[in-house]
C-alpha positions in Angstrom: -47.0 44.3 118.9 -45.2 45.3 115.7 -48.4 44.4 113.9 -50.5 46.6 115.9 -48.0 49.3 116.1 -47.9 49.3 112.3 -51.9 49.1 111.8 -52.1 52.2 114.0 -49.9 53.9 111.5 -51.8 53.5 108.6 -55.0 54.3 109.9 -53.7 57.5 111.1 -52.1 58.1 107.3 -55.5 57.3 105.7 -57.3 59.9 107.9 -54.8 62.4 107.2 -55.4 61.6 103.1 -58.8 62.1 103.8 -59.0 65.0 105.6 -56.7 66.8 102.6 -58.8 65.5 100.2 -62.0 67.1 101.8 -59.8 70.5 102.3 -59.1 70.3 98.3 -62.8 69.9 97.4 -64.1 72.4 99.6 -61.8 75.2 97.8 -62.9 73.9 94.7 -66.4 74.0 95.7 -65.8 77.5 97.2 -63.9 78.9 94.0 -66.2 77.2 91.3 -68.5 79.9 89.1 -72.3 79.4 90.5 -74.7 76.9 88.5 -76.5 77.7 85.9 -79.9 77.8 86.4 -82.7 75.9 83.4 -84.8 78.2 81.5 -88.3 77.6 81.9 -90.0 77.8 78.5 -93.3 80.6 79.8 -96.5 79.1 78.7 -99.6 81.0 77.4 -101.8 82.6 80.3 -104.3 81.9 78.4 -105.3 80.0 75.3 -105.1 82.6 72.6 -101.8 84.3 73.7 -99.3 84.3 71.3 -96.2 82.2 72.1 -93.9 80.5 69.9 -91.9 77.7 71.6 -89.6 76.9 68.8 -89.0 80.2 67.3 -85.1 79.7 67.8 -85.2 76.4 65.7 -83.0 76.4 62.6 -84.7 74.6 59.9 -81.6 74.5 57.4 -79.6 72.6 60.5 -82.4 70.5 61.0 -82.6 69.4 57.5 -79.1 68.7 57.1 -79.3 66.7 60.4 -82.2 65.0 58.5 -79.8 64.2 55.7 -77.7 62.1 58.5 -80.3 59.8 59.0 -81.2 56.7 57.0 -84.4 54.4 56.9 -85.4 51.3 55.9 -88.7 49.9 54.8 -89.8 46.8 57.4 -91.1 43.8 55.3 -91.1 39.9 56.3 -88.0 38.8 54.7 -86.1 41.8 55.8 -82.0 41.0 55.6 -79.5 43.6 56.8 -77.0 42.3 54.5 -78.7 42.9 51.1 -81.4 45.5 52.4 -79.7 49.1 52.3 -80.8 52.0 54.5 -81.6 54.8 52.8 -82.1 58.6 53.2 -85.6 60.2 52.8 -86.3 61.0 49.3 -87.0 64.6 48.0 -90.7 65.4 48.3 -90.0 64.0 52.1 -87.5 66.4 52.8 -89.6 69.3 51.2 -92.6 68.4 53.5 -90.5 68.1 56.5 -89.1 71.6 56.1 -92.6 73.0 55.5 -93.7 71.1 58.8 -90.7 72.8 60.5 -91.1 76.3 58.8 -94.5 76.2 60.3 -93.4 75.3 63.8 -90.7 77.9 63.6 -92.2 81.2 61.9 -96.2 80.6 62.7 -96.6 80.5 59.0 -99.3 78.4 57.1 -98.7 76.8 54.1 -100.9 74.8 51.5 -99.2 72.2 49.5 -100.4 70.5 46.9 -98.8 67.3 45.5 -99.0 66.6 42.2 -99.2 63.8 40.7 -98.5 61.1 43.2 -98.7 61.9 47.1 -97.2 60.7 50.8 -100.5 57.8 51.8 -100.3 59.3 55.2 -98.8 62.7 56.0 -99.0 62.0 59.7 -95.3 60.4 59.2 -93.9 64.1 58.7 -94.7 65.0 62.3 -91.9 61.9 63.4 -89.6 62.9 60.8 -89.6 66.2 61.6 -89.4 65.9 65.2 -85.7 63.6 64.9 -84.6 66.2 62.6 -85.5 69.2 65.2 -83.1 67.3 67.5 -80.4 67.7 65.2 -80.8 71.4 64.7 -78.1 73.0 67.3 -74.8 72.8 67.0 -72.4 70.7 69.0 -69.8 72.5 71.6 -67.0 71.5 73.8 -66.2 72.0 77.4 -63.8 70.2 79.2 -63.4 67.6 76.7 -67.6 66.9 76.6 -69.5 67.2 73.0 -72.4 68.0 74.3 -75.5 70.7 72.6 -78.3 73.0 73.8 -82.0 71.6 74.5 -84.2 71.5 71.7 -87.9 72.6 72.7 -90.4 70.0 71.4 -93.5 70.7 69.6 -96.7 69.1 69.7 -99.5 68.8 66.7 -103.1 68.6 66.0 -103.9 66.2 62.8 -107.0 66.3 61.4 -109.2 64.4 60.0 -107.9 61.3 62.1 -109.0 57.8 60.7 -108.8 55.1 62.9 -106.9 52.4 61.5 -105.3 54.4 58.5 -103.6 57.5 60.1 -100.4 57.4 62.1 -100.0 53.7 60.7 -97.3 54.2 58.2 -94.4 55.4 60.3 -94.8 51.5 61.6 -93.7 50.5 58.2 -90.3 52.1 58.4 -87.2 51.5 60.6 -84.6 54.3 61.3 -81.4 53.3 61.8 -80.4 53.3 65.5 -76.7 53.7 65.5 -77.3 57.4 63.6 -80.3 58.1 66.4 -78.2 57.0 69.1 -75.0 59.2 68.2 -77.3 62.3 67.9 -79.3 62.1 71.0 -75.5 61.3 72.6 -75.2 65.0 72.4 -78.3 65.8 74.4 -77.2 63.1 77.3 -73.9 64.6 78.1 -75.5 68.3 78.6 -76.0 67.0 82.4 -72.2 66.4 82.4 -72.0 70.2 82.2 -75.3 71.3 84.1 -76.5 72.7 81.0 -80.7 73.5 81.1 -83.2 70.9 80.1 -86.0 72.1 77.6 -88.5 69.7 79.9 -88.3 66.9 82.8 -90.2 65.1 79.8 -87.4 65.0 77.3 -84.7 64.5 79.2 -86.4 61.4 80.0 -87.0 60.6 76.5 -83.4 61.1 75.4 -82.4 58.8 78.4 -85.1 56.1 76.8 -83.6 56.9 73.3 -79.7 56.0 74.7 -81.0 52.7 75.8 -81.7 51.7 72.2 -77.8 51.4 72.0 -78.4 47.8 73.3 -79.8 46.7 70.4 -76.8 45.8 68.7 -77.2 42.7 70.3 -80.3 41.6 68.3 -78.4 42.0 65.1 -77.2 38.5 64.4 -80.3 37.3 65.9 -83.0 39.1 65.3 -82.7 41.9 62.5 -86.2 43.1 62.5 -85.8 43.8 66.0 -82.5 46.0 66.1 -84.0 48.9 65.1 -87.0 51.1 65.9 -89.3 52.0 63.9 -90.4 55.6 63.5 -94.1 54.7 64.5 -92.9 53.8 68.0 -90.6 56.9 68.8 -93.1 59.2 70.2 -96.4 58.9 71.5 -99.8 59.4 69.3 -103.6 59.9 70.5 -106.5 60.3 69.1 -110.1 61.8 70.5 -111.8 58.2 68.9 -112.0 56.7 72.5 -114.2 54.2 74.7 -116.5 56.1 77.0 -116.3 59.4 75.2 -112.9 59.9 76.8 -110.6 61.6 74.4 -106.8 61.0 74.4 -106.9 58.6 77.5 -103.5 57.2 76.2 -101.1 56.4 73.4 -102.8 54.4 70.5 -99.6 52.1 71.0 -96.8 52.2 73.7 -93.7 53.7 72.7 -90.9 51.4 72.1 -93.2 48.7 72.0 -91.2 46.4 69.8 -87.6 46.8 70.8 -88.2 47.5 74.7 -87.2 43.9 75.4 -83.9 44.1 73.4 -83.2 47.1 74.6 -83.6 46.5 78.2 -85.8 49.6 78.9 -88.0 47.5 81.5 -85.2 46.4 83.4 -83.3 50.2 83.5 -85.3 53.2 84.1 -88.5 52.9 82.5 -89.8 56.7 81.7 -92.2 55.7 79.2 -95.4 56.3 81.3 -94.2 60.1 82.2 -93.4 60.3 78.7 -96.9 59.3 77.6 -98.5 61.6 80.3 -101.4 63.3 77.2 -101.2 66.9 79.2 -97.1 67.1 78.5 -96.1 64.3 76.3 -93.2 65.7 74.1 -93.5 65.7 70.4 -97.2 64.0 71.2 -99.6 64.1 68.1 -103.2 64.4 68.6 -106.0 63.3 66.1 -108.8 64.4 65.9 -111.6 63.0 63.8 -113.9 64.8 61.5 -117.3 63.3 63.5 -115.9 64.5 66.8 -117.6 67.1 68.9 -114.7 69.8 67.8 -115.5 72.6 70.2 -115.5 70.1 73.2 -112.4 68.2 71.6 -110.3 71.2 71.4 -111.1 72.4 74.5 -109.5 69.6 76.5 -107.6 69.7 79.4 -104.5 68.3 77.8 -104.4 71.5 75.7 -104.9 74.0 78.7 -102.3 75.4 80.4 -104.3 76.1 83.6 -104.6 72.3 83.7 -101.0 71.5 83.5 -101.7 70.7 79.8 -100.1 72.5 76.6 -101.1 73.9 73.6 -100.5 72.4 70.1 -97.6 74.4 68.2 -98.9 73.2 64.8 -102.0 71.8 62.4 -101.8 69.2 59.7 -105.0 68.8 57.5 -104.5 65.9 55.7 -106.8 66.4 52.7 -105.4 63.3 50.6 -108.2 61.7 48.0 -109.3 58.8 50.3 -109.8 61.5 53.3 -112.4 64.1 51.1 -114.0 60.7 49.6 -114.9 59.7 53.3 -116.1 63.2 54.1 -118.2 63.4 51.2 -119.7 66.7 49.4 -119.6 68.3 52.7 -115.7 68.2 53.0 -115.8 71.9 52.6 -118.1 72.3 55.2 -116.0 70.0 57.7 -112.9 71.8 57.2 -114.0 75.2 57.7 -116.1 74.1 61.0 -112.6 72.9 62.4 -110.5 75.7 61.1 -113.2 78.0 63.1 -112.9 76.3 65.6 -109.5 76.1 66.2 -108.6 79.5 65.7 -111.1 80.7 67.9 -108.8 78.6 70.7 -105.4 79.0 69.2 -105.6 82.0 67.2 -101.8 81.8 66.4 -101.9 78.3 65.4 -99.8 77.6 62.0 -101.4 75.0 59.3 -99.7 72.6 57.0 -102.4 71.4 54.7 -101.5 69.0 52.0 -103.7 67.9 49.4 -103.6 66.5 45.7 -106.4 68.3 44.4 -105.9 71.6 42.3 -109.3 72.9 43.4 -108.9 72.0 47.3 -105.7 73.5 47.1 -106.6 76.7 45.7 -109.8 76.6 48.4 -107.1 76.1 51.1 -104.6 78.7 50.3 -107.4 81.1 50.2 -109.1 79.8 53.5 -105.2 80.0 55.0 -104.8 83.7 53.4 -107.7 84.8 54.4 -107.1 84.4 58.4 -103.8 86.7 58.4 -106.0 89.4 59.6 -106.6 87.6 62.6 -103.0 86.0 63.6 -100.4 87.9 65.0 -98.0 87.8 62.1 -100.8 88.9 59.9 -98.2 90.7 57.6 -96.6 87.6 56.6 -98.4 85.9 53.5 -99.4 82.2 54.0 -97.2 80.5 50.7 -99.0 77.8 48.8 -96.4 75.4 47.2 -96.7 73.0 44.2 -94.6 69.5 45.3 -94.1 67.7 41.6 -93.5 64.3 42.9 -93.7 60.8 41.3 -93.1 58.7 44.3 -95.9 58.1 46.8 -93.7 56.9 50.3 -90.7 58.4 52.0 -87.6 56.8 50.5 -88.3 56.0 47.0 -85.8 58.0 44.9 -87.5 60.9 43.4 -85.1 63.6 42.1 -86.4 67.0 40.7 -87.1 67.2 36.7 -84.4 69.0 35.0 -85.3 68.3 31.7 -88.5 67.1 29.6 -88.4 66.5 25.6 -90.9 68.8 23.7 -94.6 67.3 23.0 -97.3 67.7 21.0 -100.9 66.5 22.5 -104.0 66.2 20.6 -107.2 64.3 22.3 -110.0 62.3 20.4 -113.0 62.4 22.9 -116.4 60.6 21.9 -119.8 61.5 23.5 -123.1 59.5 22.8 -125.1 57.3 24.9 -122.0 56.6 27.0 -121.3 59.8 28.0 -125.0 60.6 28.5 -125.1 57.6 31.1 -122.0 59.1 32.9 -123.8 62.5 33.2 -127.0 61.1 34.3 -125.7 58.4 36.8 -123.2 61.8 38.3 -126.6 63.5 38.2 -128.6 60.7 40.2 -125.5 60.4 42.6 -125.6 64.1 44.0 -129.5 63.9 44.0 -129.6 60.7 45.9 -130.0 61.3 49.9 -128.7 57.9 51.1 -125.0 58.6 51.0 -124.2 55.0 50.5 -126.5 54.8 47.3 -124.6 57.8 45.9 -121.1 55.9 47.0 -122.4 52.8 45.0 -123.3 54.9 42.1 -120.1 56.9 41.7 -118.2 53.6 42.0 -120.4 52.3 38.9 -119.2 55.1 37.1 -115.7 53.9 37.2 -117.2 50.8 35.9 -119.4 52.2 33.0 -116.1 53.9 31.9 -114.3 50.5 31.6 -117.5 49.3 29.9 -117.2 52.1 26.9 -113.4 51.7 26.8 -113.9 48.0 25.7 -111.4 48.1 22.1 -114.7 45.9 20.7 -118.2 45.2 21.3 -119.5 43.3 24.5 -120.5 40.4 21.8 -117.0 40.4 20.2 -115.3 40.6 23.5 -117.1 37.7 25.2 -116.4 35.5 21.6 -112.6 36.5 21.6 -112.3 35.7 25.4 -114.1 32.8 25.2 -112.0 31.5 22.2 -108.7 32.6 23.5 -109.3 31.4 27.3 -112.7 29.9 28.3 -116.3 30.8 28.7 -115.8 31.1 32.9 -112.8 33.8 31.8 -115.0 35.9 29.8 -117.9 36.2 32.0 -115.2 36.8 34.8 -113.8 39.9 32.9 -117.0 41.0 31.8 -119.5 41.0 34.6 -118.2 43.8 36.3 -118.6 46.1 32.8 -121.9 44.2 32.5 -125.4 46.2 32.5 -126.9 44.0 35.3 -124.0 45.3 37.3 -124.1 49.1 36.7 -127.8 49.3 37.1 -127.9 47.5 40.4 -127.3 50.4 42.4 -129.9 52.6 40.5 -132.6 50.0 40.7 -132.0 49.3 44.5 -132.3 53.6 45.2 -135.6 53.5 43.4 -137.0 50.5 45.0 -136.0 52.1 48.5 -138.6 54.6 47.8 -137.1 57.5 46.0 -139.8 60.1 45.0 -139.7 63.6 43.5 -136.7 65.1 41.5 -134.9 62.1 43.2 -136.9 59.5 41.4 -136.7 61.5 38.2 -132.6 61.9 37.9 -133.0 57.8 39.0 -135.3 57.2 36.0 -133.0 59.3 33.8 -129.6 57.3 34.6 -131.6 54.1 34.1 -132.6 54.6 30.7 -129.6 56.4 29.9 -127.5 53.2 30.9 -129.9 50.7 28.9 -129.7 52.9 26.0 -125.6 52.9 25.8 -125.3 49.2 26.7 -128.0 48.6 23.6 -125.0 50.3 22.2 -122.1 48.6 23.5 -123.1 44.8 22.7 -122.3 45.5 18.9 -119.6 48.2 19.2 -118.2 50.7 21.9 -117.0 54.3 21.1 -113.4 53.6 22.0 -113.6 50.4 19.8 -114.9 52.9 16.9 -112.1 55.1 17.3 -109.6 52.6 17.6 -110.7 50.8 14.5 -110.2 54.1 12.5 -106.6 54.9 14.4 -105.1 51.3 13.5 -106.2 51.4 10.2 -104.3 54.6 9.9 -101.3 53.4 11.9 -100.7 50.0 10.0 -100.0 52.4 7.1 -97.6 54.1 8.6 -93.7 53.4 8.7 -93.0 55.1 12.1 -93.8 53.3 15.5 -96.5 53.9 17.3 -97.5 52.4 21.0 -101.0 52.1 22.1 -101.7 52.1 25.9 -105.0 50.3 27.3 -106.1 50.4 30.5 -105.6 47.1 31.6 -103.7 44.0 30.7 -107.0 42.2 30.1 -107.8 45.1 28.1 -104.8 44.6 25.7 -105.1 41.0 25.6 -108.6 41.5 24.2 -107.5 44.2 21.8 -104.8 42.0 20.4 -106.9 39.3 20.1 -109.7 41.1 18.3 -107.6 43.4 16.0 -105.5 40.3 14.8 -108.8 38.3 14.0 -110.5 41.2 12.5 -112.0 40.4 8.8 -110.2 43.6 7.5 -107.2 44.6 9.3 -106.2 41.2 11.0 -103.2 40.7 8.5 -101.9 44.2 8.6 -102.1 44.4 12.5 -100.4 40.9 12.7 -97.7 42.1 10.4 -97.2 45.8 12.1 -97.1 43.7 15.5 -94.7 41.4 14.4 -92.3 44.2 12.9 -92.6 46.2 16.2 -94.4 49.0 14.3 -97.5 48.9 16.5 -96.9 47.8 20.0 -99.9 47.0 22.3 -99.4 47.7 26.2 -101.0 48.2 29.4 -100.7 51.3 31.7 -99.4 49.1 34.4 -96.1 48.4 32.3 -96.3 51.7 30.4 -93.5 53.2 32.5 -91.2 50.3 32.3 -92.2 50.2 28.5 -90.9 54.1 27.9 -87.8 53.6 30.1 -86.5 51.2 27.7 -87.8 52.9 24.5 -85.8 56.0 25.7 -82.8 53.6 25.0 -83.9 52.0 22.2 -86.7 53.6 20.1 -86.1 57.2 20.5 -85.9 57.8 16.9 -88.4 55.6 15.2 -91.1 55.7 17.9 -93.5 58.5 16.8 -96.5 58.5 19.1 -98.0 57.3 22.4 -102.1 56.4 22.3 -103.6 56.6 25.7 -106.9 54.3 25.5 -109.1 55.8 28.5 -106.3 56.7 30.9 -106.8 57.8 34.5 -105.7 61.2 35.5 -102.8 59.8 37.8 -101.6 58.1 34.2 -101.6 61.0 32.5 -99.6 63.1 34.9 -96.9 60.4 35.4 -96.7 60.0 31.7 -96.2 63.9 31.8 -93.6 63.9 34.2 -91.3 61.4 32.4 -88.3 63.1 30.5 -89.0 61.4 27.6 -92.1 60.6 25.7 -92.9 60.0 22.1 -93.4 63.6 20.2 -96.6 63.1 19.5 -99.0 62.1 22.5 -103.0 60.7 22.0 -105.2 60.8 24.3 -108.4 58.4 23.8 -111.5 59.4 26.2 -115.3 60.7 26.6 -116.0 64.0 26.8 -116.4 64.1 30.8 -112.9 63.0 31.3 -111.7 65.4 29.1 -113.1 68.7 30.4 -112.4 66.9 33.9 -108.4 66.9 32.8 -108.8 70.7 31.5 -110.2 71.9 35.0 -107.9 69.7 37.1 -104.7 71.2 35.1 -106.0 74.3 34.9 -105.9 74.8 38.3 -102.8 73.5 38.3 -101.4 75.8 36.0 -102.7 78.9 37.4 -101.0 78.2 40.4 -98.0 80.4 41.0 -96.0 78.4 42.9 -95.5 75.5 40.3 -91.8 74.6 40.4 -89.7 72.7 37.1 -89.5 76.3 35.6 -90.9 76.4 31.7 -90.5 72.8 31.2 -93.3 71.2 33.4 -95.5 74.5 32.5 -94.9 74.0 28.9 -96.0 70.1 28.7 -99.2 71.6 31.1 -100.0 74.2 28.4 -99.9 71.6 25.5 -102.4 68.9 27.2 -104.5 72.3 28.4 -104.5 73.3 24.9 -105.4 70.2 23.4 -108.1 69.5 25.6 -109.8 73.0 24.9 -110.2 72.9 21.6 -111.2 69.4 21.8 -114.0 70.5 23.7 -114.5 73.4 21.6 -114.3 70.8 18.4 -116.1 67.8 19.8 -119.0 69.4 22.0 -121.8 68.4 20.0 -125.2 67.5 21.5 -127.3 64.6 20.4 -128.8 64.8 17.1 -131.3 67.6 16.9 -134.8 66.6 15.7 -136.7 69.8 17.0 -137.6 70.5 13.3 -140.1 73.7 12.6 -143.2 73.2 10.4 -142.2 75.8 8.3 -142.5 75.8 4.2 -139.1 75.2 1.9 -137.0 78.9 2.2 -136.0 80.1 -1.3 -132.7 80.9 -1.2 -130.7 82.8 -3.9 -128.3 80.7 -5.8 -125.3 82.7 -4.9 -126.2 82.8 -0.9 -126.7 79.7 1.5 -128.7 81.4 4.0 -129.2 79.6 7.5 -130.6 82.1 9.4 -134.0 81.8 7.9 -135.4 79.3 9.9 -134.4 79.9 13.3 -136.4 81.7 15.8 -133.4 84.2 16.5 -134.0 87.8 14.9 -132.3 90.0 17.2 -128.6 88.5 16.9 -125.8 89.2 15.2 -124.9 87.5 11.8 -121.6 86.9 9.9 -121.2 86.5 6.3 -118.6 84.6 4.4 -117.2 85.0 1.1 -116.1 81.8 -0.4 -113.7 80.4 -2.7 -116.6 79.0 -5.2 -118.0 82.3 -5.4 -120.9 81.8 -3.2 -121.4 83.3 0.2 -122.8 81.7 3.6 -124.7 83.7 6.0 -124.9 82.5 9.6 -125.7 83.4 12.8 -122.7 84.8 14.9 -122.6 82.3 17.5 -123.7 79.3 15.3 -121.8 76.2 14.8 -119.9 75.5 11.6 -118.5 72.4 10.5 -114.2 73.0 9.9 -112.5 70.6 7.8 -108.9 69.9 8.6 -107.4 67.2 6.1 -103.9 67.1 8.2 -105.7 65.0 11.1 -105.2 61.6 10.9 -108.3 60.1 12.0 -111.4 62.6 11.9 -111.0 65.8 9.8 -114.1 67.2 11.2 -114.7 69.4 14.0 -117.0 72.2 15.2 -116.0 76.1 15.3 -118.3 79.2 16.3 -118.7 81.2 13.2 -116.6 84.0 14.5 -113.6 81.8 15.3 -113.4 80.8 11.7 -110.6 82.6 10.1 -110.1 83.4 6.4 -108.1 80.6 4.4 -109.8 77.8 6.2 -112.0 75.3 4.8 -115.7 74.8 5.9 -118.7 72.5 5.1 -121.1 74.7 3.3 -124.3 72.9 3.8 -126.6 73.6 1.1 -129.9 72.0 -0.2 -128.0 69.3 -2.1 -126.3 68.6 1.0 -129.1 68.1 2.8 -130.8 66.2 0.3 -127.9 63.7 0.4 -128.0 63.8 4.0 -131.8 62.6 4.3 -131.2 60.2 1.7 -128.1 58.5 3.3 -129.8 58.8 6.9 -133.2 58.6 7.5 -134.9 61.0 10.1 -136.6 57.7 11.1 -133.3 55.8 11.5 -131.9 58.8 13.7 -134.7 58.6 15.6 -134.4 55.2 16.8 -132.1 55.9 19.9 -135.4 57.9 21.1 -137.8 55.0 20.0 -135.6 52.7 21.9 -135.7 54.9 25.2 -139.3 55.3 24.8 -139.6 51.3 25.2 -137.3 50.9 28.1 -139.2 53.7 29.9 -142.9 52.1 29.1 -141.6 48.4 29.9 -140.4 49.5 33.0 -143.3 51.3 34.3 -146.2 48.4 33.4 -145.7 46.6 36.3 -146.6 49.7 38.6 -149.7 50.5 36.9 -152.7 49.3 39.1 -154.5 46.1 37.7 -153.7 42.2 37.4 -154.4 41.6 33.7 -153.4 43.9 30.7 -157.2 44.7 30.4 -157.5 46.2 33.7 -154.3 47.9 33.3 -155.5 49.9 30.0 -159.0 50.5 32.1 -156.5 52.3 34.3 -154.5 54.6 31.9 -157.7 55.6 30.0 -159.2 57.0 33.6 -155.6 58.7 34.6 -155.5 60.2 30.9 -158.8 61.7 31.3 -157.6 63.2 34.7 -154.5 64.4 33.1 -156.5 66.1 30.2 -156.3 63.7 27.5 -158.8 62.9 25.0 -160.8 60.0 25.1 -158.8 56.8 23.7 -160.0 53.2 22.8 -159.2 50.1 24.6 -157.2 49.1 21.6 -155.3 52.4 20.8 -154.0 52.2 24.6 -153.4 48.4 24.8 -151.2 49.0 21.2 -149.3 51.7 23.2 -148.5 49.2 26.1 -147.5 46.2 24.5 -144.1 47.1 24.3 -143.0 43.6 24.5 -144.5 42.3 21.1 -143.1 45.7 19.1 -139.5 44.7 20.4 -139.8 41.5 18.7 -139.8 43.4 15.5 -136.8 44.1 13.6 -135.2 47.1 14.9 -135.1 49.0 11.8 -138.7 49.1 11.6 -139.5 50.0 15.0 -141.9 53.0 15.8 -143.0 55.0 18.3 -146.8 53.3 19.4 -147.8 56.1 21.2 -150.4 59.1 20.9 -149.6 61.5 17.5 -151.1 64.9 19.7 -148.9 66.4 22.6 -151.8 66.7 24.8 -152.4 62.6 24.7 -148.9 62.2 25.0 -148.4 64.4 27.6 -151.4 62.7 29.7 -150.2 59.1 28.8 -147.1 59.6 30.0 -148.3 61.3 33.2 -150.7 58.3 33.9 -147.6 56.0 33.6 -145.3 58.4 36.1 -142.9 59.9 33.3 -144.5 62.9 33.0 -140.7 64.0 33.5 -139.6 62.3 30.3 -142.6 63.5 28.2 -141.1 66.5 26.3 -137.6 64.8 25.6 -139.3 61.8 24.2 -141.5 63.7 22.1 -139.3 66.0 20.7 -136.7 63.1 19.8 -139.1 59.8 19.1 -142.6 60.7 18.5 -142.7 64.2 16.5 -140.2 63.0 13.8 -142.5 60.3 12.7 -145.3 62.6 12.3 -145.6 63.6 8.6 -146.1 67.2 8.9 -142.9 67.1 11.1 -140.6 65.4 8.7 -139.8 68.8 6.6 -136.9 70.6 8.2 -135.4 72.8 5.6 -131.9 74.0 6.5 -132.3 72.7 10.0 -132.0 69.6 8.7 -128.3 70.3 8.2 -127.7 70.7 12.2 -129.5 67.5 12.7 -125.9 65.8 11.0 -123.4 68.0 12.9 -123.0 65.4 15.0 -122.2 62.4 12.8 -119.6 64.1 11.1 -117.9 65.8 14.2 -118.5 63.1 16.6 -119.0 59.8 14.4 -118.0 57.5 17.3 -120.4 58.7 20.1 -122.7 61.7 19.5 -124.8 59.7 16.7 -123.5 56.0 17.4 -126.2 53.6 17.5 -125.9 49.6 17.1 -127.0 49.3 13.6 -124.3 48.3 10.6 -126.6 50.2 8.2 -126.2 53.4 10.3 -122.6 52.9 10.7 -122.6 52.5 6.9 -124.9 55.7 6.5 -121.9 57.9 8.5 -119.6 56.7 6.3 -121.3 57.6 3.1 -122.2 60.9 4.7 -118.6 61.8 5.2 -118.1 61.4 2.1 -120.2 63.2 0.6 -119.6 66.2 2.8 -116.2 66.2 0.9 -118.0 67.3 -2.0 -119.5 70.2 -0.3 -116.5 71.8 1.1 -115.1 75.6 0.5 -112.6 77.8 1.4 -113.2 81.0 3.1 -111.9 83.8 1.1 -113.6 86.9 3.2 -115.4 87.4 6.2 -118.1 90.2 7.3 -119.6 90.5 10.7 -123.0 92.5 10.9 -124.8 93.6 14.0 -128.7 94.3 13.8 -129.4 97.8 14.1 
């Protein structure tokens, strides 16, 4: 009974306590403030309405938050004890800032990355998303640290490349501790009943909170202890089976860490987060081959169908992307922008490229669209991002101090340059895109061939002696005639016709002619010989950077065994006065030289460099004071156009230092183009009698056809006068030049006090004796033989006699005279003529223009008739071998560009050039006065 009585009292006491607690709770509820209602982010009622979800985003706070995050590149031998997490570098921070400013303000921007660039720019979206989560300040309430909700943004990405775009983020781990710590303030928001931006974003915060469980993986699976950037957010592509765009994410979010974080055992919200209609921070890739109107009208972008329009668009215009889109890249980009702005008129665009021309095009395009935008009063800024890194972590500080540099170019033309030009034209004319790309790829191989430090025969001999025949063949095979000709011949055999066939044939002839020269010597080898001859005599140090390690080894082997320069080169290399390096080790070499050879290393010579090599070298804090670039004319022009567009950019940072180096390079390149841009030897001489010239006057205006232009008359120190047309080319002489003192200038550019070559009758006669006209025409004769030999199999007939009969009949149809079988057989029998010594070659062809034109048309070679006639046939006619003062112009090339424009595979010819250049020194004169006359 005692026990029961005590028990009843305890029950009554508990009931009284419970009643008192309910009363206190009721009083608390009655006195509590009304609950806060979450704000609803208004969606546009139609697609074109201007609604900026992230207009309250504070970009500076987001960037400050980004500086707290750390990343680590994922690799096979990951070791968290030795591998350090790093912050993003300066270029990545700049890109993220530009992206977030576009999201917050709606202003479009075009960014030029130079000289390097981020390979996959889609990673900027992921980094910007986690930075945006930290863009709100921390608040305190009832001892709880929390923050306001951050609205998410959705991104369009164009053009999306399957298997490439969106992959870079999977190679970088993000430190989970910083991510979880920042996300915690978003989780505690529910404890103070603060509103959420959206249900999906709330679920994303909860899922990120699960990542704290990954700490258990640190000792066992360190590569699974931190998530990657690529798995944090959903990414979609319109390239999907059965034509269904954006069906599901390309890969599941948190797919690597879901087991370690226990996501599947806890609340797994991934299916809700990855719904493409409402996915927070989703990125939607659109390929260049898609039906843009259909994709942009997809229901995931339509609020009426529970979708959401994107907030920003990224245009990835990297070199690989532009190359994949081909020559129509501009039309494809314009079509996408037109379709996009039609549906999303307020959409900001972030265009990122590495090409100055593309950058200027996009800046004008985005700025021109401002009139259709709600914020049209705001300009679309363009920026130049100077960077040397190509990823998000490599340290890349801002360039502050650059040493002074004097730049000099040494360019060459000739058969190799003509071949590159012909291949470029053929690639533009070919209708088959794959064939065009193959030809463009072989242009790079053609440059490798003309960049050999010696002729092909000498290269093979050197490599065979140093290594083996197999190694020599392996190195030279990509640079061989057969390899480079293959896509040209394939395009011809595929049925090319008309103008396309003409361009392909011209490219074939040019390539064959170039390789005939390369067998003995290359333009680079010729230039190098002259340079090294000068450098080994200097006390200052010089470094020569070759395109590859194999080229460096070949150059060292060849010049160390050179019969004239070998001993001097070996001594200079052993004493450190001359350095042979490759471009792959150039950065490390210059870094070391800045410490040990800053005072002695005088010059750096780049042999056939790429634009990236030149750009990277230019941005080094210290390089030798004299920078010399040896390249073909085409590269010099391309570099001038590229850097010219870069210099014209008003957004170029780094002040005057980068701009001054750019100016030095551009000015030197432009001067080189003006000085060396000479045509191949001009052999179209007039049939006029010799002109009587006053002994005190050298008149170069008497045997041209231009009698209406202005003239310039120079008074010379010798007492003579020189009269030329105002636009005529004059050979200028500068004794201070290291290798070639002769350069070309226009008559109106010659100033008083300059030294020029006076092509008087004595010089012309000496030139004709040193380099006979027949020798100068041998290059054209070679091309003629190549054309006839290539066309012979296509002539109807099984035997030579049948082919001769066919040609005779066809010539009559084209207006030619009656010709004997023996004459036509002699014209076609090229194989026999080529067995003769090259110095005895002549054109076995009709000597009348009407017959020659008919003969070439009969062989389907009419497109080459005029050129071959002027350069290889007419010079051998006796009535055309006299040429007055125009003869002097034919030798302009061999003075200004001895390594290219007039080079030939003949030792006698090379010796003749040297003799002519020596003789030219006897015909120099100084300008003491100048008069300009206009025709009345």
